[in-house]
VOBA-1610 file (N, C-alpha, C; in pm, whole numbers, padded with zeros to 5 digits, always signed):
BEGIN
Unk+00083-00119+00000Unk+00000+00000+00000Unk+00087+00126+00000Unk+00188+00129+00086Unk+00274+00247+00095Unk+00358+00261-00031Unk+00404+00150-00085Unk+00484+00159-00207Unk+00399+00207-00323Unk+00273+00170-00327Unk+00182+00218-00431Unk+00164+00369-00420Unk+00146+00419-00299Unk+00132+00563-00278Unk+00260+00638-00317Unk+00373+00577-00288Unk+00500+00640-00325Unk+00512+00648-00476Unk+00477+00539-00546Unk+00484+00539-00692Unk+00385+00639-00752Unk+00268+00650-00694Unk+00171+00749-00742Unk+00226+00890-00721Unk+00285+00915-00605Unk+00343+01046-00576Unk+00458+01077-00672Unk+00542+00977-00700Unk+00653+00997-00794Unk+00598+01025-00934Unk+00496+00952-00976Unk+00436+00973-01108Unk+00374+01113-01117Unk+00301+01154-01014Unk+00241+01287-01013Unk+00348+01396-01014Unk+00457+01374-00941Unk+00567+01470-00940Unk+00630+01481-01079Unk+00650+01366-01144Unk+00710+01366-01278Unk+00618+01436-01378Unk+00490+01410-01369Unk+00394+01476-01459Unk+00394+01627-01434Unk+00392+01665-01307Unk+00397+01808-01272Unk+00524+01874-01322Unk+00635+01806-01308Unk+00763+01858-01355Unk+00762+01877-01507Unk+00708+01777-01577Unk+00700+01784-01723Unk+00608+01899-01767Unk+00492+01912-01699Unk+00401+02021-01734Unk+00463+02158-01704Unk+00536+02165-01596Unk+00603+02290-01561Unk+00710+02325-01666Unk+00784+02226-01708Unk+00886+02248-01812Unk+00820+02294-01942Unk+00708+02232-01979Unk+00636+02269-02102Unk+00583+02412-02092Unk+00528+02447-01976Unk+00477+02584-01957Unk+00592+02685-01966Unk+00707+02651-01911Unk+00823+02739-01920Unk+00870+02755-02063Unk+00868+02646-02137Unk+00907+02651-02279Unk+00812+02740-02357Unk+00683+02726-02329Unk+00583+02808-02396Unk+00601+02956-02360Unk+00632+02982-02236Unk+00656+03119-02192Unk+00778+03178-02264Unk+00883+03099-02278Unk+01002+03146-02350Unk+00971+03174-02498Unk+00886+03090-02557Unk+00847+03112-02696Unk+00767+03243-02709Unk+00680+03268-02613Unk+00603+03393-02617Unk+00695+03514-02599Unk+00796+03501-02515Unk+00892+03610-02497Unk+00972+03630-02625Unk+01006+03520-02692Unk+01078+03529-02819Unk+00992+03597-02926Unk+00863+03569-02926Unk+00771+03634-03020Unk+00768+03784-02993Unk+00758+03822-02866Unk+00755+03964-02831Unk+00883+04035-02876Unk+00997+03972-02854Unk+01125+04032-02895Unk+01134+04040-03047Unk+01091+03935-03115Unk+01096+03935-03262Unk+01000+04038-03319Unk+00885+04056-03255Unk+00788+04158-03302Unk+00845+04298-03283Unk+00912+04320-03171Unk+00974+04450-03147Unk+01082+04478-03253Unk+01161+04377-03286Unk+01264+04392-03389Unk+01200+04418-03526Unk+01092+04347-03555Unk+01021+04369-03682Unk+00964+04510-03688Unk+00902+04555-03579Unk+00848+04690-03575Unk+00958+04794-03598Unk+01073+04771-03537Unk+01185+04864-03553Unk+01232+04868-03698Unk+01240+04752-03763Unk+01285+04749-03902Unk+01181+04812-03996Unk+01053+04789-03968Unk+00950+04850-04050Unk+00950+05002-04034Unk+00969+05048-03912Unk+00976+05192-03886Unk+01098+05253-03954Unk+01209+05183-03948Unk+01332+05232-04012Unk+01313+05243-04163Unk+01252+05140-04222Unk+01228+05141-04367Unk+01137+05258-04405Unk+01030+05278-04330Unk+00938+05388-04360Unk+01006+05523-04340Unk+01088+05536-04237Unk+01158+05663-04212Unk+01257+05695-04322Unk+01333+05596-04365Unk+01429+05617-04473Unk+01356+05652-04602Unk+01244+05586-04628Unk+01166+05615-04748Unk+01110+05757-04743Unk+01060+05798-04627Unk+01009+05935-04613Unk+01121+06038-04632Unk+01234+06009-04574Unk+01349+06099-04586Unk+01389+06114-04733Unk+01393+06004-04804Unk+01428+06008-04945Unk+01321+06082-05026Unk+01195+06061-04990Unk+01085+06127-05063Unk+01089+06278-05046Unk+01134+06326-04932Unk+01137+06470-04907Unk+01272+06534-04942Unk+01366+06455-04990Unk+01500+06508-05019Unk+01508+06589-05147Unk+01409+06575-05233Unk+01411+06647-05360Unk+01488+06576-05469Unk+01536+06457-05442Unk+01613+06381-05541Unk+01522+06314-05643Unk+01408+06265-05597Unk+01314+06196-05685Unk+01228+06296-05759Unk+01168+06253-05869Unk+01074+06341-05939Unk+00951+06362-05850Unk+00876+06470-05871Unk+00766+06504-05781Unk+00660+06394-05765Unk+00624+06327-05874Unk+00521+06222-05863Unk+00571+06106-05778Unk+00695+06063-05801Unk+00752+05953-05722Unk+00766+05995-05576Unk+00803+06119-05552Unk+00817+06168-05414Unk+00684+06162-05341Unk+00577+06204-05408Unk+00445+06204-05345Unk+00400+06061-05316Unk+00415+05972-05413Unk+00374+05832-05394Unk+00452+05768-05280Unk+00583+05788-05279Unk+00667+05728-05176Unk+00637+05788-05039Unk+00621+05919-05032Unk+00594+05984-04904Unk+00461+05937-04846Unk+00358+05933-04930Unk+00226+05892-04881Unk+00225+05746-04835Unk+00293+05660-04909Unk+00299+05518-04869Unk+00376+05502-04739Unk+00488+05573-04726Unk+00568+05564-04604Unk+00493+05623-04485Unk+00425+05735-04507Unk+00348+05798-04399Unk+00233+05706-04355Unk+00165+05646-04452Unk+00055+05553-04419Unk+00107+05433-04341Unk+00225+05384-04377Unk+00283+05269-04305Unk+00319+05307-04162Unk+00370+05427-04141Unk+00407+05470-04006Unk+00285+05496-03919Unk+00175+05543-03979Unk+00058+05582-03903Unk-00050+05475-03894Unk-00032+05362-03959Unk-00136+05260-03968Unk-00168+05200-03831Unk-00296+05178-03809Unk-00341+05106-03689Unk-00296+04961-03703Unk-00287+04892-03591Unk-00235+04755-03591Unk-00311+04662-03685Unk-00443+04676-03692Unk-00521+04585-03776Unk-00505+04614-03925Unk-00451+04732-03961Unk-00430+04766-04101Unk-00282+04775-04137Unk-00197+04737-04045Unk-00053+04756-04064Unk+00004+04671-04177Unk-00038+04546-04185Unk+00015+04457-04288Unk-00014+04511-04428Unk-00135+04566-04448Unk-00173+04621-04578Unk-00090+04746-04608Unk-00076+04834-04509Unk+00001+04958-04530Unk+00148+04928-04561Unk+00205+04830-04491Unk+00345+04794-04516Unk+00360+04730-04654Unk+00262+04651-04695Unk+00265+04592-04828Unk+00257+04700-04936Unk+00175+04803-04911Unk+00163+04912-05007Unk+00293+04991-05017Unk+00366+05003-04905Unk+00497+05069-04911Unk+00594+04985-04994Unk+00591+04855-04977Unk+00676+04767-05059Unk+00643+04783-05207Unk+00515+04789-05239Unk+00473+04805-05378Unk+00517+04941-05434Unk+00507+05045-05352Unk+00551+05178-05395Unk+00702+05179-05421Unk+00778+05117-05333Unk+00923+05109-05353Unk+00957+05035-05482Unk+00885+04924-05507Unk+00910+04849-05630Unk+00873+04930-05753Unk+00763+05006-05745Unk+00719+05085-05860Unk+00820+05197-05890Unk+00870+05261-05786Unk+00961+05374-05805Unk+01100+05326-05846Unk+01146+05219-05785Unk+01281+05171-05814Unk+01280+05045-05901Unk+01181+05036-05990Unk+01171+04920-06079Unk+01290+04912-06173Unk+01337+05027-06212Unk+01453+05028-06303Unk+01572+05086-06230Unk+01687+05039-06265Unk+01811+05080-06199Unk+01840+05228-06222Unk+01788+05288-06327Unk+01814+05428-06358Unk+01771+05522-06246Unk+01659+05491-06182Unk+01611+05575-06072Unk+01709+05570-05954Unk+01766+05454-05928Unk+01864+05442-05820Unk+01991+05518-05855Unk+02028+05517-05981Unk+02147+05593-06024Unk+02127+05742-06002Unk+02005+05791-06026Unk+01974+05932-06002Unk+01990+05964-05854Unk+01943+05875-05768Unk+01955+05896-05623Unk+02102+05896-05584Unk+02180+05802-05634Unk+02322+05793-05597Unk+02404+05914-05642Unk+02366+05973-05756Unk+02441+06087-05809Unk+02415+06216-05733Unk+02306+06223-05659Unk+02275+06344-05582Unk+02371+06355-05463Unk+02392+06476-05412Unk+02477+06491-05293Unk+02421+06410-05176Unk+02503+06326-05120Unk+02460+06238-05010Unk+02375+06122-05056Unk+02360+06107-05185Unk+02273+06004-05241Unk+02326+05863-05222Unk+02458+05848-05225Unk+02515+05714-05207Unk+02480+05660-05069Unk+02489+05745-04967Unk+02453+05704-04831Unk+02304+05674-04821Unk+02222+05758-04883Unk+02077+05738-04879Unk+02039+05607-04949Unk+02102+05581-05063Unk+02073+05457-05136Unk+02117+05335-05056Unk+02231+05344-04992Unk+02280+05233-04911Unk+02190+05209-04790Unk+02148+05317-04725Unk+02061+05304-04609Unk+01926+05245-04647Unk+01872+05289-04760Unk+01744+05233-04807Unk+01759+05085-04842Unk+01867+05049-04909Unk+01889+04909-04945Unk+01899+04821-04820Unk+01970+04869-04719Unk+01981+04792-04594Unk+01846+04778-04527Unk+01771+04886-04520Unk+01640+04882-04455Unk+01545+04788-04528Unk+01548+04793-04660Unk+01459+04708-04740Unk+01495+04561-04724Unk+01624+04529-04713Unk+01666+04389-04699Unk+01644+04334-04558Unk+01645+04419-04458Unk+01629+04370-04320Unk+01485+04337-04284Unk+01390+04398-04351Unk+01249+04371-04320Unk+01212+04224-04341Unk+01244+04162-04455Unk+01207+04020-04471Unk+01273+03929-04368Unk+01398+03962-04330Unk+01464+03879-04228Unk+01394+03891-04094Unk+01360+04012-04054Unk+01292+04033-03926Unk+01154+03966-03927Unk+01086+03976-04040Unk+00953+03913-04051Unk+00966+03761-04045Unk+01069+03707-04107Unk+01090+03562-04103Unk+01118+03514-03961Unk+01202+03587-03886Unk+01231+03549-03747Unk+01103+03552-03664Unk+01023+03657-03683Unk+00897+03667-03608Unk+00804+03552-03642Unk+00784+03527-03770Unk+00692+03422-03812Unk+00741+03282-03772Unk+00872+03261-03768Unk+00925+03133-03721Unk+00893+03112-03573Unk+00907+03218-03494Unk+00874+03208-03351Unk+00725+03183-03333Unk+00643+03249-03411Unk+00498+03228-03405Unk+00464+03085-03441Unk+00527+03033-03546Unk+00500+02896-03590Unk+00535+02794-03479Unk+00648+02815-03411Unk+00689+02724-03304Unk+00592+02730-03186Unk+00549+02850-03151Unk+00454+02864-03039Unk+00318+02803-03075Unk+00275+02824-03197Unk+00147+02765-03239Unk+00153+02612-03236Unk+00264+02557-03282Unk+00278+02411-03282Unk+00271+02356-03139Unk+00336+02422-03045Unk+00332+02377-02906Unk+00194+02397-02846Unk+00129+02506-02879Unk-00004+02534-02823Unk-00111+02439-02876Unk-00085+02374-02988Unk-00183+02279-03044Unk-00182+02145-02971Unk-00077+02116-02894Unk-00072+01989-02822Unk-00184+01981-02719Unk-00237+01861-02702Unk-00347+01841-02608Unk-00311+01880-02467Unk-00189+01843-02425Unk-00151+01872-02286Unk-00152+02021-02258Unk-00116+02102-02356Unk-00116+02247-02337Unk-00259+02298-02327Unk-00348+02246-02410Unk-00489+02289-02406Unk-00558+02238-02281Unk-00542+02109-02248Unk-00613+02051-02133Unk-00573+02116-02001Unk-00444+02141-01985Unk-00396+02198-01859Unk-00382+02350-01866Unk-00426+02408-01976Unk-00425+02554-01996Unk-00289+02615-01963Unk-00186+02555-02021Unk-00050+02599-01992Unk-00016+02734-02055Unk-00095+02776-02153Unk-00070+02906-02216Unk-00128+03021-02134Unk-00205+02988-02033Unk-00264+03093-01951Unk-00361+03177-02033Unk-00352+03307-02019Unk-00441+03397-02091Unk-00371+03466-02208Unk-00256+03414-02247Unk-00182+03473-02358Unk-00262+03457-02487Unk-00270+03562-02567Unk-00343+03551-02694Unk-00272+03456-02789Unk-00350+03395-02877Unk-00292+03304-02976Unk-00203+03385-03068Unk-00078+03345-03087Unk+00015+03426-03167Unk-00025+03429-03315Unk-00012+03548-03373Unk-00048+03567-03513Unk+00077+03605-03593Unk+00089+03545-03709Unk+00200+03575-03799Unk+00178+03713-03862Unk+00285+03774-03906Unk+00277+03903-03975Unk+00297+03876-04123Unk+00190+03884-04198Unk+00194+03853-04342Unk+00187+03981-04421Unk+00287+04003-04503Unk+00291+04122-04587Unk+00374+04094-04711Unk+00361+04182-04808Unk+00443+04178-04928Unk+00572+04252-04893Unk+00682+04179-04885Unk+00809+04244-04850Unk+00916+04221-04957Unk+00871+04193-05077Unk+00964+04172-05189Unk+01035+04304-05220Unk+01168+04306-05215Unk+01239+04432-05241Unk+01246+04463-05390Unk+01262+04591-05423Unk+01283+04626-05564Unk+01412+04563-05615Unk+01414+04526-05740Unk+01533+04461-05796Unk+01656+04551-05785Unk+01637+04681-05799Unk+01750+04774-05792Unk+01812+04781-05653Unk+01735+04742-05550Unk+01786+04746-05413Unk+01823+04608-05360Unk+01767+04505-05415Unk+01785+04370-05361Unk+01925+04315-05381Unk+01987+04346-05495Unk+02114+04282-05526Unk+02233+04373-05499Unk+02211+04485-05434Unk+02320+04579-05406Unk+02388+04540-05276Unk+02520+04516-05277Unk+02589+04479-05153Unk+02596+04598-05058Unk+02586+04568-04928Unk+02596+04673-04827Unk+02736+04676-04772Unk+02774+04792-04723Unk+02909+04805-04667Unk+02907+04788-04519
//
């Protein structure tokens, strides 16, 4: 009788330890999502800021400046539920303006243009990487949250179900293949 109670206590302790470890793992994944989202937000803000700066520099033709400025401003000011669309529209505006390499050459030839072009290229290339890191963390957390043990024992607590950030982040060809220093 006593040995049975001891084995039951050991089994319950092992189950509790395993559930505690799983809850800790889930908590770390949620923290990783928060950090990745902050990094993504920073990269998106940087891209929009550089685009706005370029749009107001007077280097681009007036129509391209207006399109780029409005898309960048909309991306910076977008509410969370409309952010993916606004960021996608900024990507589309960048592709439309810098579809041909000639426009980038005009930017580079202007005073300070080489630095502006390099900064824009870096910002445009970092967004897909930051989005990929965020979405990978979301995918891992979702996979763990789908397990029965997590649902039955409510190991996720009251944390919202993680959502991926889906947007068009394809860089313009003139910016995608340019090496950064």
